[in-house]
Biopython code that builds the backbone (N, CA, C, O; Angstrom):
import numpy as np
from Bio.PDB.StructureBuilder import StructureBuilder

atoms = [
    (1, "MET", "N", (0.890, -1.228, -0.104)),
    (1, "MET", "CA", (0.028, 0.103, 0.199)),
    (1, "MET", "C", (0.734, 1.412, -0.054)),
    (1, "MET", "O", (1.541, 1.639, 0.847)),
    (2, "THR", "N", (0.707, 2.126, -0.761)),
    (2, "THR", "CA", (1.428, 3.515, -1.104)),
    (2, "THR", "C", (0.568, 4.434, 0.153)),
    (2, "THR", "O", (-0.371, 4.037, 0.843)),
    (3, "ASP", "N", (1.142, 5.576, 0.169)),
    (3, "ASP", "CA", (0.826, 6.653, 1.061)),
    (3, "ASP", "C", (-0.144, 7.586, 0.269)),
    (3, "ASP", "O", (-0.738, 8.401, 0.976)),
    (4, "ASP", "N", (-0.434, 7.619, -1.172)),
    (4, "ASP", "CA", (-1.560, 8.094, -1.388)),
    (4, "ASP", "C", (-2.679, 7.400, -1.695)),
    (4, "ASP", "O", (-3.596, 7.874, -2.365)),
    (5, "GLN", "N", (-2.656, 6.103, -1.163)),
    (5, "GLN", "CA", (-3.896, 4.931, -0.951)),
    (5, "GLN", "C", (-4.727, 5.533, 0.403)),
    (5, "GLN", "O", (-4.137, 6.108, 1.318)),
    (6, "VAL", "N", (-5.909, 5.350, 0.384)),
    (6, "VAL", "CA", (-6.870, 5.738, 1.547)),
    (6, "VAL", "C", (-7.127, 4.601, 1.915)),
    (6, "VAL", "O", (-6.974, 3.748, 1.040)),
    (7, "ILE", "N", (-7.644, 4.066, 3.413)),
    (7, "ILE", "CA", (-8.527, 3.098, 3.551)),
    (7, "ILE", "C", (-9.573, 3.227, 3.706)),
    (7, "ILE", "O", (-9.907, 4.086, 4.523)),
    (8, "ALA", "N", (-10.553, 2.495, 3.050)),
    (8, "ALA", "CA", (-11.566, 2.641, 3.072)),
    (8, "ALA", "C", (-12.705, 2.643, 4.483)),
    (8, "ALA", "O", (-12.396, 1.578, 5.017)),
    (9, "THR", "N", (-13.296, 2.965, 4.937)),
    (9, "THR", "CA", (-14.143, 2.507, 6.050)),
    (9, "THR", "C", (-15.480, 1.710, 5.839)),
    (9, "THR", "O", (-15.925, 0.961, 6.708)),
    (10, "THR", "N", (-15.867, 1.842, 5.072)),
    (10, "THR", "CA", (-17.018, 1.418, 4.146)),
    (10, "THR", "C", (-16.702, 0.250, 3.186)),
    (10, "THR", "O", (-15.552, 0.061, 2.791)),
    (11, "PRO", "N", (-17.680, -0.486, 2.839)),
    (11, "PRO", "CA", (-17.218, -1.431, 1.850)),
    (11, "PRO", "C", (-17.456, -0.906, 0.691)),
    (11, "PRO", "O", (-18.398, -0.116, 0.620)),
    (12, "PRO", "N", (-16.477, -1.279, -0.808)),
    (12, "PRO", "CA", (-16.978, -0.781, -1.785)),
    (12, "PRO", "C", (-18.393, -1.150, -2.690)),
    (12, "PRO", "O", (-18.782, -2.318, -2.713)),
    (13, "SER", "N", (-18.940, -0.359, -3.239)),
    (13, "SER", "CA", (-20.530, -0.423, -3.616)),
    (13, "SER", "C", (-20.526, -1.554, -4.552)),
    (13, "SER", "O", (-21.622, -1.950, -4.947)),
    (14, "HIS", "N", (-19.423, -2.153, -4.980)),
    (14, "HIS", "CA", (-19.893, -3.565, -5.692)),
    (14, "HIS", "C", (-20.067, -4.854, -4.902)),
    (14, "HIS", "O", (-20.287, -5.950, -5.417)),
    (15, "LEU", "N", (-19.950, -4.618, -3.623)),
    (15, "LEU", "CA", (-20.092, -6.135, -2.837)),
    (15, "LEU", "C", (-21.816, -5.539, -2.340)),
    (15, "LEU", "O", (-22.448, -4.498, -2.159)),
    (16, "PRO", "N", (-21.932, -6.713, -2.305)),
    (16, "PRO", "CA", (-23.417, -6.978, -1.577)),
    (16, "PRO", "C", (-23.427, -6.552, -0.189)),
    (16, "PRO", "O", (-22.438, -6.635, 0.539)),
    (17, "PRO", "N", (-24.782, -6.002, 0.243)),
    (17, "PRO", "CA", (-24.770, -5.553, 1.425)),
    (17, "PRO", "C", (-25.114, -6.527, 2.832)),
    (17, "PRO", "O", (-26.216, -7.063, 2.943)),
    (18, "GLN", "N", (-24.347, -6.639, 3.580)),
    (18, "GLN", "CA", (-24.570, -7.506, 4.728)),
    (18, "GLN", "C", (-26.219, -8.276, 4.883)),
    (18, "GLN", "O", (-27.204, -7.675, 4.453)),
    (19, "PRO", "N", (-26.335, -9.560, 5.499)),
    (19, "PRO", "CA", (-27.529, -10.164, 5.449)),
    (19, "PRO", "C", (-28.298, -9.639, 6.419)),
    (19, "PRO", "O", (-27.747, -9.477, 7.507)),
    (20, "VAL", "N", (-29.542, -9.300, 6.301)),
    (20, "VAL", "CA", (-30.491, -9.191, 7.782)),
    (20, "VAL", "C", (-30.825, -10.403, 8.347)),
    (20, "VAL", "O", (-31.438, -11.367, 7.890)),
    (21, "SER", "N", (-30.327, -10.195, 9.399)),
    (21, "SER", "CA", (-30.932, -11.548, 10.524)),
    (21, "SER", "C", (-32.272, -11.594, 10.854)),
    (21, "SER", "O", (-32.738, -10.602, 11.415)),
    (22, "ASP", "N", (-32.985, -12.533, 10.624)),
    (22, "ASP", "CA", (-34.283, -12.986, 10.875)),
    (22, "ASP", "C", (-35.040, -11.625, 10.578)),
    (22, "ASP", "O", (-35.606, -10.975, 11.456)),
    (23, "ARG", "N", (-34.998, -11.350, 9.544)),
    (23, "ARG", "CA", (-35.870, -10.398, 8.922)),
    (23, "ARG", "C", (-36.595, -9.325, 9.977)),
    (23, "ARG", "O", (-37.808, -9.169, 9.841)),
    (24, "LEU", "N", (-36.012, -8.699, 10.855)),
    (24, "LEU", "CA", (-36.126, -7.890, 11.925)),
    (24, "LEU", "C", (-37.389, -8.250, 13.088)),
    (24, "LEU", "O", (-38.041, -7.507, 13.822)),
    (25, "PHE", "N", (-37.396, -9.524, 12.915)),
    (25, "PHE", "CA", (-38.319, -9.940, 14.168)),
    (25, "PHE", "C", (-37.757, -9.908, 15.802)),
    (25, "PHE", "O", (-36.590, -10.083, 16.151)),
    (26, "PRO", "N", (-38.429, -9.751, 16.309)),
    (26, "PRO", "CA", (-37.849, -9.539, 17.621)),
    (26, "PRO", "C", (-37.791, -11.154, 18.207)),
    (26, "PRO", "O", (-38.548, -12.046, 17.822)),
    (27, "LYS", "N", (-36.999, -11.266, 18.956)),
    (27, "LYS", "CA", (-36.243, -12.629, 19.365)),
    (27, "LYS", "C", (-37.180, -12.796, 21.063)),
    (27, "LYS", "O", (-37.504, -12.073, 22.005)),
    (28, "CYS", "N", (-37.289, -14.144, 20.662)),
    (28, "CYS", "CA", (-38.231, -14.626, 21.897)),
    (28, "CYS", "C", (-37.754, -14.052, 23.289)),
    (28, "CYS", "O", (-36.546, -14.100, 23.523)),
    (29, "ARG", "N", (-38.484, -13.590, 24.097)),
    (29, "ARG", "CA", (-38.075, -13.052, 25.365)),
    (29, "ARG", "C", (-39.033, -13.919, 26.459)),
    (29, "ARG", "O", (-39.471, -13.511, 27.536)),
    (30, "CYS", "N", (-39.213, -15.230, 25.842)),
    (30, "CYS", "CA", (-40.259, -15.938, 27.229)),
    (30, "CYS", "C", (-39.009, -16.681, 27.761)),
    (30, "CYS", "O", (-37.979, -16.911, 27.128)),
    (31, "PRO", "N", (-39.331, -17.059, 29.221)),
    (31, "PRO", "CA", (-38.417, -17.471, 30.030)),
    (31, "PRO", "C", (-38.244, -18.953, 29.633)),
    (31, "PRO", "O", (-37.328, -19.557, 30.192)),
    (32, "GLY", "N", (-39.188, -19.770, 28.527)),
    (32, "GLY", "CA", (-38.860, -21.121, 28.160)),
    (32, "GLY", "C", (-37.953, -20.899, 26.644)),
    (32, "GLY", "O", (-37.253, -21.753, 26.101)),
    (33, "ASP", "N", (-38.146, -19.831, 26.286)),
    (33, "ASP", "CA", (-37.290, -19.383, 25.124)),
    (33, "ASP", "C", (-37.645, -20.364, 23.932)),
    (33, "ASP", "O", (-36.905, -21.105, 23.285)),
    (34, "CYS", "N", (-39.053, -20.129, 23.842)),
    (34, "CYS", "CA", (-39.978, -20.944, 22.778)),
    (34, "CYS", "C", (-39.531, -21.082, 21.247)),
    (34, "CYS", "O", (-39.690, -22.081, 20.546)),
    (35, "GLY", "N", (-38.994, -19.986, 20.911)),
    (35, "GLY", "CA", (-38.671, -19.614, 19.207)),
    (35, "GLY", "C", (-40.138, -19.004, 18.730)),
    (35, "GLY", "O", (-40.539, -18.853, 17.577)),
    (36, "GLY", "N", (-40.691, -18.757, 19.749)),
    (36, "GLY", "CA", (-42.012, -18.071, 18.979)),
    (36, "GLY", "C", (-42.085, -16.819, 18.199)),
    (36, "GLY", "O", (-41.167, -16.025, 18.406)),
    (37, "ARG", "N", (-42.802, -16.553, 17.523)),
    (37, "ARG", "CA", (-43.052, -15.208, 16.805)),
    (37, "ARG", "C", (-43.921, -14.082, 17.538)),
    (37, "ARG", "O", (-45.077, -14.058, 17.113)),
    (38, "PRO", "N", (-43.673, -13.247, 18.428)),
    (38, "PRO", "CA", (-44.637, -12.585, 19.319)),
    (38, "PRO", "C", (-45.310, -11.527, 17.937)),
    (38, "PRO", "O", (-46.373, -10.934, 18.118)),
    (39, "GLU", "N", (-44.698, -11.425, 16.863)),
    (39, "GLU", "CA", (-45.194, -10.394, 16.048)),
    (39, "GLU", "C", (-46.507, -11.257, 15.446)),
    (39, "GLU", "O", (-47.257, -10.501, 14.829)),
    (40, "ALA", "N", (-46.947, -12.576, 15.470)),
    (40, "ALA", "CA", (-47.761, -13.098, 15.004)),
    (40, "ALA", "C", (-48.650, -13.694, 15.873)),
    (40, "ALA", "O", (-49.682, -14.199, 15.430)),
    (41, "LEU", "N", (-48.366, -13.704, 17.170)),
    (41, "LEU", "CA", (-49.333, -14.163, 18.472)),
    (41, "LEU", "C", (-48.651, -15.963, 17.999)),
    (41, "LEU", "O", (-49.481, -16.872, 17.966)),
    (42, "ARG", "N", (-47.806, -16.144, 17.816)),
    (42, "ARG", "CA", (-47.825, -17.690, 17.727)),
    (42, "ARG", "C", (-46.822, -18.105, 18.309)),
    (42, "ARG", "O", (-45.849, -17.409, 18.600)),
    (43, "ARG", "N", (-47.013, -19.783, 18.639)),
    (43, "ARG", "CA", (-45.533, -20.312, 19.367)),
    (43, "ARG", "C", (-45.549, -21.967, 18.865)),
    (43, "ARG", "O", (-46.433, -22.751, 18.520)),
    (44, "LEU", "N", (-44.226, -22.027, 19.007)),
    (44, "LEU", "CA", (-43.906, -23.294, 18.270)),
    (44, "LEU", "C", (-44.389, -24.421, 19.281)),
    (44, "LEU", "O", (-44.105, -24.385, 20.478)),
    (45, "GLN", "N", (-44.953, -25.170, 18.839)),
    (45, "GLN", "CA", (-45.344, -26.373, 19.507)),
    (45, "GLN", "C", (-45.055, -27.802, 18.972)),
    (45, "GLN", "O", (-44.480, -27.669, 17.892)),
    (46, "GLN", "N", (-45.198, -28.962, 19.246)),
    (46, "GLN", "CA", (-45.233, -30.017, 18.511)),
    (46, "GLN", "C", (-46.273, -30.403, 18.341)),
    (46, "GLN", "O", (-47.220, -30.069, 19.053)),
    (47, "ALA", "N", (-46.374, -31.309, 17.228)),
    (47, "ALA", "CA", (-47.798, -31.586, 16.131)),
    (47, "ALA", "C", (-48.495, -32.273, 17.456)),
    (47, "ALA", "O", (-49.582, -31.819, 17.814)),
    (48, "TYR", "N", (-47.789, -33.552, 18.327)),
    (48, "TYR", "CA", (-48.456, -34.124, 18.947)),
    (48, "TYR", "C", (-47.817, -34.202, 20.317)),
    (48, "TYR", "O", (-46.589, -34.281, 20.354)),
    (49, "PRO", "N", (-48.568, -34.186, 21.552)),
    (49, "PRO", "CA", (-48.231, -34.101, 22.827)),
    (49, "PRO", "C", (-46.878, -35.403, 23.032)),
    (49, "PRO", "O", (-46.716, -36.352, 22.265)),
    (50, "THR", "N", (-46.141, -35.135, 24.120)),
    (50, "THR", "CA", (-44.968, -36.129, 24.155)),
    (50, "THR", "C", (-45.456, -37.208, 25.028)),
    (50, "THR", "O", (-45.672, -36.813, 26.174)),
    (51, "PRO", "N", (-45.701, -38.496, 24.813)),
    (51, "PRO", "CA", (-46.234, -39.250, 25.595)),
    (51, "PRO", "C", (-45.326, -39.750, 26.948)),
    (51, "PRO", "O", (-44.109, -39.811, 27.117)),
    (52, "ASP", "N", (-46.477, -40.080, 27.834)),
    (52, "ASP", "CA", (-45.492, -40.279, 28.974)),
    (52, "ASP", "C", (-45.385, -41.793, 28.998)),
    (52, "ASP", "O", (-46.364, -42.484, 28.716)),
    (53, "GLU", "N", (-43.910, -42.457, 29.414)),
    (53, "GLU", "CA", (-44.061, -44.169, 29.273)),
    (53, "GLU", "C", (-44.356, -44.736, 30.716)),
    (53, "GLU", "O", (-44.439, -45.940, 30.962)),
    (54, "THR", "N", (-44.516, -43.637, 31.715)),
    (54, "THR", "CA", (-44.803, -44.292, 32.966)),
    (54, "THR", "C", (-45.968, -45.188, 33.055)),
    (54, "THR", "O", (-46.989, -44.919, 32.422)),
    (55, "GLY", "N", (-45.894, -46.110, 33.711)),
    (55, "GLY", "CA", (-47.161, -47.289, 33.725)),
    (55, "GLY", "C", (-47.455, -47.948, 32.797)),
    (55, "GLY", "O", (-48.158, -48.954, 32.888)),
    (56, "ALA", "N", (-46.844, -47.387, 31.456)),
    (56, "ALA", "CA", (-47.436, -47.883, 30.202)),
    (56, "ALA", "C", (-46.437, -49.225, 29.992)),
    (56, "ALA", "O", (-45.309, -49.246, 30.484)),
    (57, "LYS", "N", (-46.981, -50.336, 29.209)),
    (57, "LYS", "CA", (-46.708, -51.644, 28.877)),
    (57, "LYS", "C", (-46.821, -51.798, 27.470)),
    (57, "LYS", "O", (-47.894, -51.626, 26.893)),
    (58, "PRO", "N", (-45.484, -52.201, 26.729)),
    (58, "PRO", "CA", (-45.698, -52.671, 25.104)),
    (58, "PRO", "C", (-45.967, -53.468, 25.381)),
    (58, "PRO", "O", (-45.838, -54.068, 26.448)),
    (59, "PRO", "N", (-46.728, -53.843, 23.869)),
    (59, "PRO", "CA", (-47.460, -55.368, 23.606)),
    (59, "PRO", "C", (-46.588, -56.150, 24.059)),
    (59, "PRO", "O", (-45.552, -55.718, 24.564)),
    (60, "ALA", "N", (-46.932, -57.787, 23.926)),
    (60, "ALA", "CA", (-46.427, -58.869, 24.553)),
    (60, "ALA", "C", (-45.488, -59.183, 23.193)),
    (60, "ALA", "O", (-44.278, -59.393, 23.275)),
    (61, "VAL", "N", (-46.231, -59.181, 21.937)),
    (61, "VAL", "CA", (-45.492, -59.653, 20.713)),
    (61, "VAL", "C", (-46.042, -58.575, 20.041)),
    (61, "VAL", "O", (-47.239, -58.570, 19.750)),
    (62, "PRO", "N", (-44.992, -57.283, 19.649)),
    (62, "PRO", "CA", (-44.927, -56.715, 18.828)),
    (62, "PRO", "C", (-44.732, -56.676, 17.442)),
    (62, "PRO", "O", (-44.025, -57.586, 17.010)),
    (63, "TYR", "N", (-45.296, -55.624, 16.375)),
    (63, "TYR", "CA", (-46.039, -56.203, 15.343)),
    (63, "TYR", "C", (-44.817, -55.091, 14.656)),
    (63, "TYR", "O", (-44.617, -53.917, 14.964)),
    (64, "ALA", "N", (-43.986, -56.097, 13.441)),
    (64, "ALA", "CA", (-43.010, -55.569, 12.410)),
    (64, "ALA", "C", (-43.554, -54.792, 11.151)),
    (64, "ALA", "O", (-43.486, -55.507, 10.152)),
    (65, "PRO", "N", (-44.019, -53.671, 10.927)),
    (65, "PRO", "CA", (-44.894, -53.659, 9.374)),
    (65, "PRO", "C", (-43.309, -53.798, 8.636)),
    (65, "PRO", "O", (-42.196, -53.638, 9.136)),
    (66, "THR", "N", (-43.693, -54.140, 7.336)),
    (66, "THR", "CA", (-42.957, -54.143, 6.191)),
    (66, "THR", "C", (-43.047, -53.088, 5.053)),
    (66, "THR", "O", (-42.075, -52.530, 4.543)),
    (67, "THR", "N", (-44.598, -52.858, 4.665)),
    (67, "THR", "CA", (-45.063, -52.180, 3.496)),
    (67, "THR", "C", (-45.566, -51.096, 4.053)),
    (67, "THR", "O", (-46.405, -50.907, 4.933)),
    (68, "ARG", "N", (-44.704, -50.200, 3.181)),
    (68, "ARG", "CA", (-45.144, -48.725, 3.400)),
    (68, "ARG", "C", (-46.747, -48.442, 3.125)),
    (68, "ARG", "O", (-47.373, -49.077, 2.277)),
    (69, "GLY", "N", (-47.328, -47.421, 3.937)),
    (69, "GLY", "CA", (-49.030, -47.199, 4.003)),
    (69, "GLY", "C", (-49.586, -48.513, 4.778)),
    (69, "GLY", "O", (-50.762, -48.867, 4.870)),
    (70, "GLU", "N", (-48.703, -48.994, 5.186)),
    (70, "GLU", "CA", (-49.608, -50.099, 5.941)),
    (70, "GLU", "C", (-50.244, -49.293, 7.445)),
    (70, "GLU", "O", (-49.752, -48.338, 8.048)),
    (71, "LEU", "N", (-51.320, -49.966, 7.711)),
    (71, "LEU", "CA", (-51.646, -49.289, 8.871)),
    (71, "LEU", "C", (-51.330, -50.126, 10.264)),
    (71, "LEU", "O", (-51.648, -51.307, 10.406)),
    (72, "VAL", "N", (-50.639, -49.313, 11.297)),
    (72, "VAL", "CA", (-50.058, -50.391, 12.438)),
    (72, "VAL", "C", (-51.012, -49.424, 13.532)),
    (72, "VAL", "O", (-51.822, -48.541, 13.250)),
    (73, "HIS", "N", (-50.628, -49.895, 14.751)),
    (73, "HIS", "CA", (-51.290, -49.068, 15.957)),
    (73, "HIS", "C", (-50.231, -48.817, 17.091)),
    (73, "HIS", "O", (-49.721, -49.798, 17.633)),
    (74, "ASP", "N", (-49.857, -47.471, 17.498)),
    (74, "ASP", "CA", (-49.023, -47.172, 18.354)),
    (74, "ASP", "C", (-49.861, -46.830, 19.656)),
    (74, "ASP", "O", (-50.711, -45.956, 19.826)),
    (75, "THR", "N", (-49.292, -47.919, 20.638)),
    (75, "THR", "CA", (-50.036, -48.181, 21.809)),
    (75, "THR", "C", (-49.366, -47.076, 22.873)),
    (75, "THR", "O", (-49.852, -46.929, 23.995)),
    (76, "LEU", "N", (-48.305, -46.379, 22.456)),
    (76, "LEU", "CA", (-47.758, -45.494, 23.320)),
    (76, "LEU", "C", (-48.406, -44.200, 23.418)),
    (76, "LEU", "O", (-48.730, -43.654, 24.473)),
    (77, "ASN", "N", (-48.581, -43.727, 22.191)),
    (77, "ASN", "CA", (-49.110, -42.613, 21.802)),
    (77, "ASN", "C", (-51.021, -42.890, 21.747)),
    (77, "ASN", "O", (-51.815, -42.016, 22.096)),
    (78, "ARG", "N", (-51.387, -44.116, 21.296)),
    (78, "ARG", "CA", (-52.927, -44.326, 21.309)),
    (78, "ARG", "C", (-53.413, -43.883, 19.982)),
    (78, "ARG", "O", (-54.624, -43.685, 19.882)),
    (79, "ARG", "N", (-52.706, -43.709, 19.013)),
    (79, "ARG", "CA", (-52.798, -43.483, 17.464)),
    (79, "ARG", "C", (-52.789, -44.820, 16.721)),
    (79, "ARG", "O", (-52.135, -45.828, 16.990)),
    (80, "THR", "N", (-53.777, -44.580, 15.592)),
    (80, "THR", "CA", (-53.403, -45.549, 14.501)),
    (80, "THR", "C", (-52.828, -44.440, 13.216)),
    (80, "THR", "O", (-53.251, -43.326, 12.905)),
    (81, "GLY", "N", (-51.618, -45.321, 12.606)),
    (81, "GLY", "CA", (-51.240, -44.736, 11.690)),
    (81, "GLY", "C", (-50.392, -45.647, 10.668)),
    (81, "GLY", "O", (-50.108, -46.829, 10.865)),
    (82, "ALA", "N", (-50.028, -44.851, 9.496)),
    (82, "ALA", "CA", (-49.634, -45.391, 8.203)),
    (82, "ALA", "C", (-48.113, -45.711, 8.364)),
    (82, "ALA", "O", (-47.548, -44.885, 9.082)),
    (83, "TYR", "N", (-47.381, -46.612, 7.922)),
    (83, "TYR", "CA", (-46.067, -46.991, 8.434)),
    (83, "TYR", "C", (-45.605, -46.159, 7.088)),
    (83, "TYR", "O", (-46.028, -46.170, 5.932)),
    (84, "MET", "N", (-44.498, -45.398, 7.779)),
    (84, "MET", "CA", (-43.606, -44.570, 6.327)),
    (84, "MET", "C", (-42.124, -45.128, 6.190)),
    (84, "MET", "O", (-41.452, -44.836, 5.201)),
    (85, "GLY", "N", (-41.730, -45.774, 7.000)),
    (85, "GLY", "CA", (-40.084, -46.252, 6.968)),
    (85, "GLY", "C", (-39.926, -46.366, 8.469)),
    (85, "GLY", "O", (-40.808, -46.265, 9.322)),
    (86, "ARG", "N", (-38.331, -46.650, 8.666)),
    (86, "ARG", "CA", (-38.051, -47.425, 10.021)),
    (86, "ARG", "C", (-36.234, -46.820, 9.685)),
    (86, "ARG", "O", (-35.703, -46.648, 8.587)),
    (87, "LEU", "N", (-35.682, -46.629, 10.981)),
    (87, "LEU", "CA", (-34.640, -45.996, 10.885)),
    (87, "LEU", "C", (-33.925, -46.854, 12.284)),
    (87, "LEU", "O", (-33.952, -46.207, 13.331)),
    (88, "GLY", "N", (-33.325, -48.193, 12.346)),
    (88, "GLY", "CA", (-33.134, -49.206, 13.405)),
    (88, "GLY", "C", (-34.456, -49.349, 13.782)),
    (88, "GLY", "O", (-35.442, -49.456, 13.052)),
    (89, "THR", "N", (-34.371, -49.338, 15.285)),
    (89, "THR", "CA", (-35.934, -49.484, 15.967)),
    (89, "THR", "C", (-37.052, -48.518, 15.596)),
    (89, "THR", "O", (-38.217, -48.878, 15.427)),
    (90, "VAL", "N", (-36.615, -47.257, 15.481)),
    (90, "VAL", "CA", (-37.698, -46.341, 15.061)),
    (90, "VAL", "C", (-38.199, -46.312, 14.028)),
    (90, "VAL", "O", (-37.568, -46.406, 12.975)),
    (91, "VAL", "N", (-39.713, -46.145, 14.131)),
    (91, "VAL", "CA", (-40.310, -46.142, 13.273)),
    (91, "VAL", "C", (-41.432, -45.140, 12.784)),
    (91, "VAL", "O", (-42.317, -44.992, 13.627)),
    (92, "TYR", "N", (-41.587, -44.483, 11.720)),
    (92, "TYR", "CA", (-42.217, -43.722, 11.422)),
    (92, "TYR", "C", (-43.594, -43.906, 10.917)),
    (92, "TYR", "O", (-43.925, -44.900, 10.271)),
    (93, "LEU", "N", (-44.142, -43.239, 11.125)),
    (93, "LEU", "CA", (-46.022, -43.230, 10.920)),
    (93, "LEU", "C", (-46.693, -41.785, 10.914)),
    (93, "LEU", "O", (-46.471, -40.932, 11.773)),
    (94, "ARG", "N", (-47.502, -41.639, 9.881)),
    (94, "ARG", "CA", (-48.315, -40.529, 9.797)),
    (94, "ARG", "C", (-50.033, -41.375, 9.794)),
    (94, "ARG", "O", (-50.518, -42.494, 9.627)),
    (95, "PRO", "N", (-50.482, -39.881, 10.117)),
    (95, "PRO", "CA", (-52.057, -40.388, 10.317)),
    (95, "PRO", "C", (-52.866, -40.971, 8.816)),
    (95, "PRO", "O", (-52.679, -40.474, 7.705)),
    (96, "PRO", "N", (-53.416, -41.665, 8.997)),
    (96, "PRO", "CA", (-54.004, -42.094, 7.432)),
    (96, "PRO", "C", (-54.487, -41.299, 6.644)),
    (96, "PRO", "O", (-54.542, -41.538, 5.437)),
    (97, "GLY", "N", (-54.988, -40.051, 7.264)),
    (97, "GLY", "CA", (-55.835, -39.251, 6.324)),
    (97, "GLY", "C", (-54.517, -38.294, 6.016)),
    (97, "GLY", "O", (-54.810, -37.238, 5.456)),
    (98, "GLY", "N", (-53.470, -38.449, 6.224)),
    (98, "GLY", "CA", (-52.478, -37.534, 5.973)),
    (98, "GLY", "C", (-52.191, -36.487, 7.469)),
    (98, "GLY", "O", (-53.016, -36.398, 8.378)),
    (99, "GLY", "N", (-51.063, -35.882, 7.452)),
    (99, "GLY", "CA", (-50.967, -35.178, 8.563)),
    (99, "GLY", "C", (-49.491, -35.288, 8.819)),
    (99, "GLY", "O", (-48.710, -35.905, 8.094)),
    (100, "PHE", "N", (-49.080, -34.427, 10.263)),
    (100, "PHE", "CA", (-47.673, -34.619, 10.609)),
    (100, "PHE", "C", (-47.323, -36.097, 11.084)),
    (100, "PHE", "O", (-47.961, -36.788, 11.879)),
    (101, "GLU", "N", (-46.012, -36.449, 10.319)),
    (101, "GLU", "CA", (-45.553, -37.623, 10.523)),
    (101, "GLU", "C", (-44.895, -37.438, 12.494)),
    (101, "GLU", "O", (-44.614, -36.374, 13.046)),
    (102, "TRP", "N", (-44.832, -38.795, 13.090)),
    (102, "TRP", "CA", (-44.264, -38.889, 14.285)),
    (102, "TRP", "C", (-43.886, -40.154, 14.284)),
    (102, "TRP", "O", (-44.412, -41.063, 13.642)),
    (103, "ASP", "N", (-42.611, -40.249, 15.288)),
    (103, "ASP", "CA", (-41.798, -41.343, 15.523)),
    (103, "ASP", "C", (-42.077, -42.056, 16.721)),
    (103, "ASP", "O", (-42.277, -41.410, 17.749)),
    (104, "VAL", "N", (-42.122, -43.403, 16.734)),
    (104, "VAL", "CA", (-42.110, -44.469, 18.007)),
    (104, "VAL", "C", (-41.243, -45.682, 17.915)),
    (104, "VAL", "O", (-41.257, -46.390, 16.908)),
    (105, "ASP", "N", (-40.588, -45.899, 18.813)),
    (105, "ASP", "CA", (-39.973, -47.510, 19.226)),
    (105, "ASP", "C", (-40.759, -48.429, 18.758)),
    (105, "ASP", "O", (-41.886, -48.445, 19.253)),
    (106, "GLN", "N", (-40.443, -49.451, 17.698)),
    (106, "GLN", "CA", (-41.205, -50.557, 17.008)),
    (106, "GLN", "C", (-41.994, -51.313, 18.469)),
    (106, "GLN", "O", (-43.213, -51.470, 18.536)),
    (107, "ARG", "N", (-40.988, -51.735, 19.610)),
    (107, "ARG", "CA", (-41.854, -52.373, 20.604)),
    (107, "ARG", "C", (-43.156, -51.794, 20.761)),
    (107, "ARG", "O", (-44.038, -52.636, 20.928)),
    (108, "TRP", "N", (-43.528, -50.595, 20.755)),
    (108, "TRP", "CA", (-44.595, -50.204, 20.898)),
    (108, "TRP", "C", (-46.098, -50.256, 19.465)),
    (108, "TRP", "O", (-47.255, -49.845, 19.549)),
    (109, "LEU", "N", (-45.392, -50.916, 18.338)),
    (109, "LEU", "CA", (-46.608, -51.146, 17.812)),
    (109, "LEU", "C", (-47.596, -52.786, 17.880)),
    (109, "LEU", "O", (-47.477, -53.827, 18.526)),
    (110, "GLU", "N", (-48.273, -52.426, 17.142)),
    (110, "GLU", "CA", (-49.341, -53.717, 17.174)),
    (110, "GLU", "C", (-49.992, -53.673, 16.053)),
    (110, "GLU", "O", (-49.961, -52.647, 15.373)),
    (111, "GLN", "N", (-50.755, -54.872, 15.632)),
    (111, "GLN", "CA", (-51.698, -54.826, 14.080)),
    (111, "GLN", "C", (-53.197, -54.293, 14.882)),
    (111, "GLN", "O", (-53.804, -54.754, 15.849)),
    (112, "PRO", "N", (-53.456, -53.116, 13.989)),
    (112, "PRO", "CA", (-54.672, -52.271, 14.312)),
    (112, "PRO", "C", (-55.929, -53.157, 14.535)),
    (112, "PRO", "O", (-55.780, -54.277, 14.045)),
    (113, "THR", "N", (-57.035, -52.973, 15.098)),
    (113, "THR", "CA", (-57.974, -53.932, 14.967)),
    (113, "THR", "C", (-58.653, -53.227, 13.961)),
    (113, "THR", "O", (-58.355, -52.081, 13.623)),
    (114, "THR", "N", (-59.835, -54.098, 13.333)),
    (114, "THR", "CA", (-60.489, -53.993, 11.784)),
    (114, "THR", "C", (-61.132, -52.674, 12.043)),
    (114, "THR", "O", (-61.644, -52.274, 13.088)),
    (115, "GLY", "N", (-61.008, -52.068, 10.879)),
    (115, "GLY", "CA", (-61.392, -50.587, 10.866)),
    (115, "GLY", "C", (-61.314, -49.545, 11.702)),
    (115, "GLY", "O", (-62.196, -48.688, 11.752)),
    (116, "ALA", "N", (-60.118, -49.526, 12.522)),
    (116, "ALA", "CA", (-59.582, -49.088, 13.331)),
    (116, "ALA", "C", (-58.988, -47.483, 12.629)),
    (116, "ALA", "O", (-57.956, -47.688, 11.990)),
    (117, "ALA", "N", (-59.360, -46.167, 12.618)),
    (117, "ALA", "CA", (-58.135, -45.299, 12.119)),
    (117, "ALA", "C", (-58.812, -43.982, 13.109)),
    (117, "ALA", "O", (-59.956, -43.565, 13.292)),
    (118, "SER", "N", (-57.295, -43.556, 13.676)),
    (118, "SER", "CA", (-57.499, -41.914, 14.307)),
    (118, "SER", "C", (-56.527, -41.204, 14.171)),
    (118, "SER", "O", (-56.552, -40.040, 14.572)),
]
sb = StructureBuilder()
sb.init_structure("model")
sb.init_model(0)
sb.init_chain("A")
sb.init_seg("    ")
for serial, (resi, resn, name, xyz) in enumerate(atoms, 1):
    if name == "N":
        sb.init_residue(resn, " ", resi, " ")
    sb.init_atom(name, np.array(xyz, "f"), 0.0, 1.0, " ", f" {name:<3s}", serial, name[0])
structure = sb.get_structure()
């Protein structure tokens, strides 16, 4: 650098501006840091409540689904769902009519009773 060159304190005009973080929405200030959007009066929640395994017993003979779309009953969540796939012992289910997917350990699955859908 020579003595006649000036160090610019602002970036040159050919560089893009710095990205705006989080579209200027205010950050969540609740004690639980829920990640909600206060400007829209919305809170981020799970699609389904977290089940409590206390006192629950899995079926004596768990069912192992093999066909995608096959209906199975999740005894832990007390819901019937369509089998979507598996990763290890975790099975991914979706409501029969569509909706949010949830996962459950395979040991909680059983074949649904005839005509059961929830």
